[in-house]
C-alpha positions, 0 to 999 in steps of 0.5 A: 420440554422447556427451552433455555435461551441465552440472554445477553447482558442488558448493558451490551446494547448500551455499550454498543450504542455508546461506541457508535456515537463516539465513532460518529463524533470522532474527526476522520480526515477526508481523503481527497483525490489529490491526496491519494498516494495511488495516484502518485505512484505507479501500479507496477514496475518492470525490472530485470534481475538476475537475467530474469524480467520481473514485475513488482507490484505496489504493495503499500505506501507508508505515511512518510511517502515510501512505496514498497514494491514486491515481486515473486521469490520474496524480492522487493524494493522501495522508492519515494516521489523524489527519491531513487529505487532501492532494493530490499535485502539484496545489495546487487539489485536489478535494472531499476535500482537507482532510477527515479520514478521519472526515469522509470516512467520515461524508460517504460518500466513504470506503468501507472493506473489506467483511468 
């Protein structure tokens, strides 16, 4: 009984290799420790919201420097390095709203990465 093998098109390997060569020559910016935004924002922020204490975890940092924090129950907030905390989607907010990162750190509500 003859076996039938499926052959890939011969151009596949050349196309793949050309793609790798193209990526190797692409200038990727080097990320250095001082540029790492995770060194600038706390990992978690603790806030009291609706008589409940919540821990908001760092979810993302956008290119424009806005850090987004989320907690359970689909609640969250944003903050920048030089701005004040804002609630997402809720006008009331909690004990963190309106505070700067420095104020959150001073009050013990912000927890930085352990080094």
